[in-house]
N, C-alpha and C positions, 0 to 999 in steps of 0.2 A: 562804276561801283556796284555792285549787285545787293539786292536787299536781301534779310534774313528769309523771307519768304522763297527766294529763288534756290536758295540753299538747302532747303528740305528736301529731303528724298522723298515722301510721302506728303499727298494732301491733306490737310486739316479740315476735319468736318466740325461744322458749328453746329452745337448742339446742346441744349439745357437738358440736363438727366441729372438724376439723384446720384450722390456718389456716397458712400460708406468707406471712410479709412480706418486701418489700424495701423500703429506703429510702435516701436520699443523706444522708450527715452534712452538718449546715449548715456546720460548723468547717471540715472536713478535704476534704469533696466526695468522701470513700470510701464507696462502697457498702458496705451493712450487709443482711442477713438473717438472717432466724432464723423459727421457728415457736411456735406457743401454740395454745389452744383458747379457740374462740370460746364465749363464754357466750350472746349474743344478738344478733340481726339483725333490721332492719325494713327497708323501702326507700330509707332516708333515711340509714342508719347500722349500726354494730354495737360490739360491744365484746368484746375478748378477754382473755385471761391469757397472760402469760408467767410462767414460774419463774426467771427471770432478772432481774437490774437493766436496763433499757434508760435509755439518755439522750436521749429523743425528745423535742422541745419543742411546745409547742399551735403549731399552725400546719403543722408537718412534715407531709410528702405522705406516704403509704406508699402500697406496690401489695400488695393483698391477695389471695390464691389461696385459695378454700376449697375443701376436698376432702368432697364428697357423696354419698353413697351414694343410688342412685335405685332400690329396688326393683322397683318397678314395671315398669321397664324390663327387667331382668337382676338377679336375687339377687347378682351379683359385681361390676357395673359400678359403678363411680367415677366421678363426673362432677366437673368443676371450675366454681365460680363465680370471676369475676374482677371488681376494681375496685380504684378508686383513693380513699384519703380522706384526710381534714383530721383531725390530732389535734387533739382539743377538750378531753381531759381525762386525765390519767394519775391511778392510784390507787396507793399504798404497799400492801403487804403488812399485812393486821390480823388482830386475833383470829380471824374469822371464816375467812380464806381468806390462807394464806400466798404468793399468788403474787401477782405485781405486776399491774393492769390498765390496760388503753388503752380509750379511747373514741376513735371517729372518726365523722365527716360524711362520706358520700361526696359526691364533687366528679365521679364518674362512675357512671353507670347500672352494676348489676351486669349481666354477661355472662355466659352461659352457654356452656362448652365440653367437649363430650364427652373422655373421657380417653384 
């Protein structure tokens, strides 16, 4: 039997970066924004933590902005990666992590923009 890691097409990189998300509430249509911390990312998706409950639903679309320092360009330069993704899994807090987790699959390629 193969593990879920073996089924992934692309490697995931473990990297704690600041994430900002935006989404439209499916029920009310209200625009919601928040912040979290990226746990990992690949070319096809990411997983991030938020420290408060979220009412996301599987299939909901999020717009992400990931702040990434690029020290090879300039030690103080922060750039941003943006993408849209579909929520595929939500994880409640547990004994090993007190934060809520959100897994998304990208529906739009990551794009890079200097901040």
